N, C-alpha and C positions, 0 to 999 in steps of 0.2 A: 675895531668896529666898536661902536659906543653901546650897540645891544648886544649884551654878551650869551654866550651859550650856559646852560645851568652848570652850579658846581657839581661835582661826580658824587654818586652817593658811598657810602660805604658799606662793605659786606653786612656790616651789622643792621643795617636799614633796608637789604635788601630779603624781605621774609614773605613767607605765604599770607594771601589776604583773601577775605571773602570776594570781594569786589576787584581791586585794581592791585598791580605788582607793587611790592615794595611796601603797604602800606598796613600799619598795624592798629587795631582800634578804629573807632570812628566808624562803628558801624552802621549807624542810623544815616548819617551824611554819605556813606559810601553808597547805602542803599538807594538813598534818594536819587543821588547822581545818576546811578546805573540805571533806575526807571526812566529818568528823564533822557539819558543816552538812549535806551531801549524805544522809547517813544520819538524818538526825534525832536524832540523838545527842550533840549539843554539849553539854558541862557547863556547868551554869549558874554557875559560877564559876570564873574562870580567872584565874592569876597568871602576869604576863607579868615575866619577871626578866632582868634585864641591865644593861650598863653606862650610864651617862648618855649621852644624846645618840645613840642607836642606833636610835631609831623606835617604843618603846614606845606612844608616844601615836599615834603616825600609825598604827601596827598596830591599835590599839583603835579609830581612827576607821573603818579600813579594814574591820575585823569587823562594826561597828556598820552600815556601809553594806550589807555582806552579808547583816545581818539584818533590815533595816527595806527596802531598795531594791524597789519594784514592777516595774521593768524586769527586772531580773537577781535574782532571789533568790537568795539562797546564795552570791552571787558579790559584786554590787554594781556598778552600772555607771559610777559617777563622774561621771555625766554630769546625770542625771535632777535635777528640783526636790529631790528627798528627799536623794539623796548631795550635793549641792550644800550643803544645810542643815547636814549634818552635817559636811561638811569647813568650814564657816563656823563651827560652833557655835551653829547657831542651831535646831537639831531639837528641840523639846519631848520626844521620847521618849528623847532623850540627854542625861545628866546626869551632870557631874563633881563629883566630891566632891572638893575641894582645901585644903590649910592654910589657916587664917586669922591674921592677926593677926602679933606679933613672934615668938609661941612657936613658930610655923613647925608646928604642930599641925592635924589635924583635930579640931575641936570635935565635944562630945556632941549639940549642938545642929544641928549639919549632917549628922550621922548619923541623928538622930532625923528631920529633915526629909526625908531620902532615905528612910529606912526608910515613912514616913507615906506620899511620893508613891509608892512602888513598891507600896504596897497596892492603889492605886486602878487599876493596869494599864496600859497604853500610853495615850496620846490618839491618834494617828493611824495607827500601825502595826501591825504584829503581835507586836512586841517593846518592850522597854525595857530600854535598857542603861544601868547605872551605873558610871561609870570612877570609881577609887579611884587619884587620885593625886598622893603615892606612899603606897603601902597601908602603909609603915613610919612613916608620918605619924598614923597612928590609934593614938590612946593605949587605955590600959585601957578608959577608959570610952566613948569612940566606937567601938571596937573590940566591946564588947559590945551598943553599942546598933543597931550594924551584923549584930550575929552572928545574931541570931533570923531575919532576913530571909534571911542565906545559909544557914541550918540548914534553913529553911522554904521553898524556893524557889516562887513561885507560877508558873503555866505562862506562859511567854513573857517571863520577867525574867532578866537575865543580868547578873553582875558582872564586871567586867574589874579588875583590881589590878594596879598596875604598882608595881616596885621595883627600886633598884639593891644594896640590901641587904637578902636574905632574911631573917639573923638578928635583923632589925630589925623583922619582923612579927609578931605577936601570934601565938602556938603555936595558939590555939583558931580563929584565921581562917585560918592558913597550911593547916592538916590539913584544910580543907573547901574547899580549892581543888585545880583541875589546875594544877601548876605546868610552866611553859614557858620554858625558857632559851633566850636569844638572844643570839648572839654578835657580834661587830663587824661590822660590815660591809664587803663585798669592795672595794677600791679602785674598782672601776668602777661600782659603786651608789654609793659616795662622790662620784665624779667627775660623775655623772649629777644627782646630787641639788645640787651646789655649782655 
């Protein structure tokens, strides 16, 4: 399958969080996302922007838990089978669109496969989450293939796009997302992870 499951989390990444399972730091972003979830106003396409290694993928997993967890909807418990499958990269309602091959780009075939997959809606839960990592690996063709799904979202479909380089993201994609800038983690959060 060209749309791939998420990479599994390491035990160091799975830590208690004020809002989402497995997430350290980024308290302001977590609080904003949690408020939007609680109000039923979560934007369907979110761009997480920040330096490499600060937890963008971990935050995406945590938000996927919040969207799909039956035990703690809107927050995610981090312990139920649904949350564990998300953290292990094995939940059918969370797909990761990743670069392929030596070119390091997300292919048009992968983008089309995710577009077709999202048209069917969630398999098990109330939401279907597509994580694009990194969003700047979308080329013009794969970006345009994904654009229609982002422009005309079906209910319960969420796109989480991750990038270290916002200038490398196609303007047509960027203009349809809610950008959230993430800073470096505090020393205490880094120490807790390490």
